[in-house]
C-alpha positions in Angstrom: 15.6 26.2 42.1 13.4 26.8 39.2 12.1 30.2 38.3 8.7 31.0 36.0 9.3 33.0 33.0 6.7 34.4 30.7 7.5 34.6 27.1 5.5 35.9 24.1 5.8 34.2 20.5 3.9 33.7 17.5 0.8 31.2 18.2 2.0 29.5 15.5 5.5 28.8 16.8 4.1 28.0 20.0 1.9 25.2 18.4 4.5 23.8 16.3 6.9 23.9 19.4 4.3 22.0 21.7 4.3 19.4 19.0 7.7 19.1 18.3 8.1 18.4 22.5 5.4 16.2 22.2 7.3 14.0 19.8 10.5 14.3 21.5 9.2 13.2 25.1 9.7 16.7 26.6 8.2 19.8 27.4 8.8 23.4 25.9 10.1 24.4 29.1 12.9 21.6 28.8 13.4 22.8 25.5 13.6 26.1 26.2 16.2 25.6 29.3 18.5 23.3 27.4 18.6 26.0 24.5 19.3 28.8 27.1 22.3 26.4 28.7 23.2 26.0 25.0 24.0 29.3 24.2 25.3 30.9 27.6 27.7 28.1 28.2 30.8 28.1 26.5 31.2 25.0 23.9 34.3 23.1 24.3 35.9 23.2 21.2 36.5 19.5 20.3 39.2 17.9 18.2 39.2 15.0 16.1 41.2 13.5 18.9 39.1 14.1 21.4 36.2 12.4 19.4 38.4 9.2 18.7 39.0 9.0 22.3 35.7 8.7 22.9 35.3 5.8 21.0 37.5 3.8 23.4 40.7 2.2 23.1 42.8 2.5 20.1 46.5 2.4 18.8 46.4 5.9 16.7 49.4 7.9 17.6 48.0 11.1 18.9 50.8 12.7 16.8 49.2 11.3 13.8 47.9 13.7 11.1 44.3 12.0 11.0 43.3 14.0 8.1 46.0 12.7 6.1 45.3 9.0 7.2 41.7 9.5 6.4 42.6 10.8 2.5 45.0 7.8 2.1 42.3 5.4 3.2 39.8 6.9 1.0 42.2 6.8 -1.6 42.9 3.1 -1.1 39.3 2.3 -1.2 39.3 1.7 2.8 
């Protein structure tokens, strides 16, 4: 269920927000709702392993020091 909400903000901010929303193909209401969700829902802290797993299949051992691997590769120009 959606509920109407009245907000009071600066005219110039509303104008620029409407332009931004239009460029994004969304509405000010949707932007506001997404923002409220982002600040009220606790964010799950992601580890580098979580990010690697999102990439799909890999052969990296979860116990590998990825930071060290990165710097070693960088040192060798990889």
